[in-house]
C-alpha positions as CSV (number, residue, x, y, z in Angstrom):
1,X,-5.5,-28.3,-55.1
2,X,-8.2,-25.7,-54.3
3,X,-9.4,-24.8,-50.9
4,X,-13.2,-25.2,-51.0
5,X,-15.4,-23.7,-48.3
6,X,-18.7,-25.4,-47.9
7,X,-21.3,-23.4,-46.0
8,X,-24.0,-25.8,-44.9
9,X,-27.3,-24.1,-43.8
10,X,-29.4,-27.3,-44.3
11,X,-31.4,-27.9,-41.1
12,X,-33.4,-31.1,-41.9
13,X,-32.0,-34.6,-41.7
14,X,-32.1,-36.0,-45.3
15,X,-32.1,-32.5,-46.7
16,X,-32.6,-32.4,-50.5
17,X,-30.6,-29.2,-50.7
18,X,-27.7,-31.0,-48.9
19,X,-27.9,-33.9,-51.3
20,X,-27.7,-31.5,-54.3
21,X,-24.8,-29.7,-52.7
22,X,-22.9,-32.9,-52.2
23,X,-23.3,-33.6,-55.9
24,X,-21.8,-30.2,-56.6
25,X,-18.9,-30.9,-54.2
26,X,-18.2,-34.2,-56.0
27,X,-17.5,-32.2,-59.2
28,X,-14.9,-30.0,-57.6
29,X,-11.3,-30.8,-57.1
30,X,-9.9,-29.7,-53.8
31,X,-9.9,-29.9,-50.0
32,X,-13.4,-29.2,-48.6
33,X,-13.7,-27.4,-45.3
34,X,-17.3,-27.4,-44.0
35,X,-19.0,-24.8,-41.8
36,X,-22.2,-26.3,-40.6
37,X,-24.4,-23.3,-39.5
38,X,-26.7,-25.6,-37.5
39,X,-23.7,-26.5,-35.2
40,X,-22.0,-23.1,-34.9
41,X,-22.8,-20.6,-32.3
42,X,-23.4,-17.6,-34.5
43,X,-24.5,-14.4,-32.9
44,X,-25.9,-11.3,-34.6
45,X,-24.1,-8.1,-34.3
46,X,-25.8,-6.4,-31.2
47,X,-24.3,-3.3,-29.6
48,X,-21.7,-5.1,-27.4
49,X,-20.5,-7.2,-30.4
50,X,-20.3,-4.2,-32.6
51,X,-18.3,-2.3,-30.0
52,X,-16.0,-5.2,-29.6
53,X,-15.5,-5.6,-33.3
54,X,-14.9,-1.8,-33.8
55,X,-12.4,-1.8,-30.9
56,X,-10.5,-4.8,-32.3
57,X,-10.3,-3.3,-35.7
58,X,-9.1,0.1,-34.3
59,X,-6.4,-1.8,-32.5
60,X,-5.4,-3.7,-35.7
61,X,-6.3,-7.0,-34.0
62,X,-7.7,-9.2,-36.8
63,X,-6.6,-12.4,-35.2
64,X,-9.4,-12.5,-32.6
65,X,-11.7,-15.6,-32.8
66,X,-14.5,-13.2,-33.6
67,X,-13.1,-12.9,-37.1
68,X,-12.6,-16.6,-37.7
69,X,-15.4,-16.9,-40.3
70,X,-14.2,-13.8,-42.1
71,X,-10.6,-15.1,-42.4
72,X,-11.9,-18.5,-43.6
73,X,-14.2,-17.0,-46.2
74,X,-11.5,-14.6,-47.5
75,X,-9.0,-17.3,-48.0
76,X,-11.2,-19.8,-49.8
77,X,-10.6,-20.5,-53.5
78,X,-14.2,-21.7,-54.2
79,X,-17.3,-21.3,-52.0
80,X,-20.3,-23.5,-52.0
81,X,-23.3,-22.4,-50.0
82,X,-26.2,-24.8,-49.5
83,X,-29.4,-23.2,-48.1
84,X,-33.0,-24.4,-48.5
85,X,-35.4,-21.9,-50.0
86,X,-37.4,-20.5,-47.1
87,X,-39.8,-17.6,-47.2
88,X,-38.4,-16.3,-50.5
89,X,-34.8,-16.4,-49.1
90,X,-32.8,-18.7,-46.8
91,X,-32.6,-19.7,-43.1
92,X,-31.8,-16.7,-40.8
93,X,-28.4,-18.3,-39.9
94,X,-27.1,-17.4,-43.4
95,X,-27.8,-13.7,-42.8
96,X,-26.1,-13.9,-39.4
97,X,-23.1,-15.7,-41.0
98,X,-22.7,-12.9,-43.5
99,X,-22.9,-10.3,-40.7
100,X,-20.0,-12.1,-39.2
101,X,-17.8,-12.3,-42.3
102,X,-18.3,-8.7,-43.4
103,X,-15.1,-7.4,-41.7
104,X,-13.2,-4.3,-42.9
105,X,-9.7,-5.3,-43.6
106,X,-10.3,-9.0,-43.9
107,X,-13.1,-9.6,-46.4
108,X,-13.4,-6.1,-47.9
109,X,-11.9,-2.6,-47.8
110,X,-12.8,0.8,-49.1
111,X,-10.9,2.6,-51.9
112,X,-9.9,6.3,-51.2
113,X,-13.1,7.2,-53.1
114,X,-15.2,5.2,-50.6
115,X,-16.0,2.4,-53.0
116,X,-16.1,-1.1,-51.4
117,X,-13.4,-3.4,-52.8
118,X,-13.3,-7.2,-52.1
119,X,-10.4,-8.9,-50.4
120,X,-11.7,-12.4,-50.9
121,X,-9.5,-14.8,-53.0
122,X,-12.4,-16.9,-54.4
123,X,-13.3,-16.3,-58.0
124,X,-16.6,-18.2,-57.8
125,X,-19.4,-19.0,-55.5
126,X,-21.9,-21.8,-56.0
127,X,-25.3,-21.4,-54.4
128,X,-27.4,-24.5,-54.0
129,X,-31.1,-24.6,-53.0
130,X,-34.3,-26.6,-53.3
131,X,-37.9,-25.6,-53.0
132,X,-41.1,-27.5,-52.4
133,X,-43.0,-25.2,-54.8
134,X,-42.0,-23.3,-57.9
135,X,-38.9,-21.1,-57.7
136,X,-40.2,-17.5,-58.1
137,X,-38.5,-15.1,-60.6
138,X,-36.7,-13.5,-57.7
139,X,-34.8,-15.8,-55.4
140,X,-34.1,-13.1,-52.8
141,X,-31.6,-15.4,-51.0
142,X,-29.4,-15.9,-54.0
143,X,-29.8,-12.3,-55.1
144,X,-28.6,-11.1,-51.7
145,X,-25.6,-13.4,-51.6
146,X,-24.7,-12.5,-55.2
147,X,-24.9,-8.8,-54.5
148,X,-22.7,-9.0,-51.4
149,X,-20.1,-11.1,-53.3
150,X,-20.2,-8.8,-56.4
151,X,-20.3,-5.5,-54.6
152,X,-18.3,-6.0,-51.4
153,X,-16.4,-9.2,-51.3
154,X,-14.8,-9.3,-54.8
155,X,-16.2,-12.7,-55.9
156,X,-17.2,-12.0,-59.5
157,X,-18.7,-15.3,-60.6
158,X,-21.8,-16.7,-58.9
159,X,-24.3,-19.3,-60.0
160,X,-27.4,-20.9,-58.5
161,X,-28.2,-24.6,-58.9
162,X,-31.7,-25.5,-57.7
163,X,-34.4,-28.1,-57.8
164,X,-38.0,-26.8,-57.3
165,X,-41.6,-28.2,-57.2
166,X,-40.4,-31.1,-55.1
167,X,-43.5,-31.1,-52.9
168,X,-46.2,-30.5,-55.6
169,X,-48.9,-33.2,-55.6
170,X,-48.1,-35.7,-58.2
171,X,-44.4,-34.6,-58.5
172,X,-41.6,-37.1,-58.7
173,X,-39.0,-35.5,-56.4
174,X,-36.4,-38.1,-57.3
175,X,-36.7,-37.4,-61.0
176,X,-36.6,-33.6,-60.3
177,X,-33.4,-34.0,-58.2
178,X,-31.8,-36.1,-60.9
179,X,-32.7,-33.5,-63.5
180,X,-31.0,-30.8,-61.4
181,X,-27.9,-33.1,-61.0
182,X,-27.8,-33.5,-64.8
183,X,-27.8,-29.7,-65.2
184,X,-24.9,-29.5,-62.7
185,X,-23.0,-32.2,-64.6
186,X,-23.4,-30.2,-67.8
187,X,-22.5,-26.9,-66.4
188,X,-19.3,-25.3,-67.6
189,X,-19.2,-23.3,-64.3
190,X,-17.8,-26.3,-62.4
191,X,-15.0,-27.1,-64.8
C-alpha cells in the first residue's frame, strides 16, 4: 500500500479544486495523509528561522519539528497537490510550504560537483487546479512545482489535471468538472 501525501491548499468551502482532487485520490490505492495548508501555521523563512534551520543542520539535528513537513514530503510514495489557480499561480501558502520542505539532507542534497540531487521517495506528483477563466499557456504554479520536483527533489513524473472556464458567462461548471474527471479516469498516469 502506498503512502499518499495530500497537500490541500483549497481555501474556499465547496472548492471545485478540492472536489477534483478528491476524484484523483479515489483513483489511488494507499493511505492518504493530508496536510491542510489553511489549518497549518506555516511561517516563511525570515532571518531568525533561517538561522535556526542552519544551526540545526550544522548540529545534524534533522528531527526538530521545524523539519516535519520536509520529512513527510520526502517519505511519501505519491504526492497530490490541490491548489486553486490564483494570479497565474497558486495561493501564497504553497510557496511557504515549499520553503519549509526544501531542507538539505532531508529532501535534497548536493553532489560533489554541486548539482542538486533529490532525496524524495515519490516517483510522481499530481497537481490539481481549477480556474474561473481560461488556463493560460503558462501555469506558473504548476511549472514552479514541476521544476522544484524535477531539479531538486528527485520526483521525475509530474502531471497537472485541471478544469478551466468555470466562471465564464453561460458556462456549465458541472459539465466542465465532469469532463475533467473523465480525463482523470482515462489517464494512464494514475494506474
